[in-house]
N, C-alpha and C positions, 0 to 999 in steps of 0.2 A: 396758030397751034404748033406748027413745025418748029418755030423758034423756041417755044416753051419746051418741047420734047428734047431739044438739043442742049438745054441748059444743064449744067452740072448738078444743080439742086434737084431737078426733075429726075435725072439719071440715078442719083443717089437714092431717092425715094423709091424709084422703080426697082432698083437692085435690092434694097432692104425688104421690100414687099415680096419679091421673088424668093429671097432667102427664108423669110418667115413662112411662106407657103410650103417650101420644101421641108422645113423643120416640122411643121404641123403634119404634113403627110407622112414623114418618117415616123413621127411619134404615134400617129394613128395606126400605122401598119405594125409597129412593134407591139402596141397594146393588143391589137387584133390577134397577132401570133401568140402572145402570152395567154390570152383568153381561150384560144382554141386548144392550146396545149395543156393549160392548167386550170381552166374554169375562171370563175370570177377573180379579179385581182383587187387587192386592197386599194381604197381611194388614195392613200398616201403615196402609193407608187405612181399613180397617174399624175399627181401633183409634182412629184419629184422629177418625172420625166420631162415636164414642161420647161425646165431650166437647162436641159442638156443640148449641146450643139448637134448639128447634123452628123458630124464625124463620130461623136460619142454615141448617138442613137444608132448609127450603122454598126459600130462595134458591139453595142448591146443586142442588136438584131442577130449578129453572128452567135453571140452567147445564147440567146433565146432558142436558137435552133438546136444547139448541142447539149444544153443542160438537161438534167433529168427531173428537176423539181423547181418550183418557184423560189424556194429557200436558197437553192444553189444559184439561181439567177441573181438574187439580191446581193450575193457576194461580189458580183461583177460591177455593181454600181460604184462610181467614183466616190471617194470620201469627201 
């Protein structure tokens, strides 16, 4: 088992899994903040956030904290 864990293939899969978990957690937290601030959010927004990187989700979290409406938040979404 130790030999497998040291293989580049295993390490790549492990890294990708960790990154995916971080991305999912960041997305979940952003959705939660938006729901707490503005109520129910449209399903298209949840779908749209699935494709964003961790860095972009962090930037959007900053925006979610400072905007005054969901409509204003939507202007921060990348094109």
